[in-house]
Structures are given as C-alpha cells and as structure tokens.
C-alpha positions in Angstrom: 0.0 0.0 0.0 1.4 3.4 -0.9 1.3 6.3 1.4 -1.3 8.0 -0.9 -3.5 4.9 -0.6 -3.1 4.9 3.2 -3.9 8.6 3.3 -7.1 8.0 1.3 -8.1 5.0 3.4 -7.6 7.0 6.6 -9.6 9.9 5.3 -12.4 7.6 4.2 -12.4 5.8 7.6 -12.5 9.2 9.4 -15.4 10.3 7.3 -17.3 7.0 8.0 -16.5 7.2 11.7 -17.8 10.8 11.9 -21.0 9.8 10.1 -21.5 6.8 12.3 -20.9 8.9 15.4 -23.6 11.4 14.3 -26.0 8.6 13.6 -25.4 7.1 17.0 -25.9 10.4 18.7 -29.1 10.9 16.8 -30.4 7.5 17.6 -29.6 7.9 21.3 -31.2 11.4 21.2 -34.4 9.9 19.7 -34.5 7.2 22.4 -34.0 9.7 25.2 -36.6 12.1 23.8 -39.1 9.3 23.5 -39.0 8.3 27.1 -42.2 9.4 28.8 -43.8 10.2 25.4 -46.4 7.4 25.7 -44.8 5.1 23.2 -45.6 1.4 23.3 -43.1 -1.1 24.6 -42.6 -2.3 21.0 -41.8 1.2 19.8 -39.4 1.8 22.7 -37.7 -1.6 22.0 -37.3 -0.6 18.3 -35.7 2.8 19.3 -33.5 1.1 21.8 -32.3 -1.5 19.2 -31.7 1.3 16.7 -29.6 3.2 19.3 -27.7 0.0 20.2 -27.0 -0.9 16.5 -25.9 2.7 15.8 -23.6 2.6 18.8 -22.0 -0.7 17.6 -21.6 0.7 14.1 -19.9 3.8 15.6 -17.5 1.6 17.6 -16.7 -0.5 14.5 -16.1 2.6 12.4 -13.8 4.0 15.2 -11.8 0.8 15.2 -11.5 0.9 11.4 -10.3 4.5 11.6 -7.7 3.5 14.3 -6.5 0.7 12.1 -6.3 3.0 9.0 -4.3 5.5 11.1 -1.9 2.7 12.2 -1.4 1.5 8.6 -0.7 5.1 7.5 1.8 5.6 10.3 3.5 2.3 9.3 3.6 3.3 5.7 5.1 6.7 6.6 7.7 5.0 8.8 8.6 2.6 6.0 9.1 5.3 3.5 
C-alpha cells in the first residue's frame, strides 16, 4: 500500500467514523426524547435497538479508523 493509498483510506475511515458517530448520537437522542412520550413497549424496543445498533456501528467505524491510522503511520515509517 502506498502512502497515498493509506492517506485516502484514513480519510475515508475518518469520514465514515464521523458519520457513524452522528447517527449514533441521533439514535440515542431519539431514544432519550421518546422516554415518557407514551410510546408502546414495542416502539421503545425498536428505538433502543436502533440506538444499540448505531452505537455498535460507531464503535466498529472508530476501530476501522484507528487501524487505518496505524497503517498510515506504518507506511510513513517505512518510506
């Protein structure tokens, strides 16, 4: 992998991690806002599952970004 490839991969991983973080924050916000709003247990369970899934996606994206940053640092050190 060239340094340019690693830079592009890191930038893309950063973009995806930022997007995943925003989605997770939004899902958690919807869940928090819905508490006490008279939603059914099923509706609350769906919102909770969405928040959980978004949080897991955020964690995965952050791990991918960390790996891309590691690869970039390794490529730079090798150059």
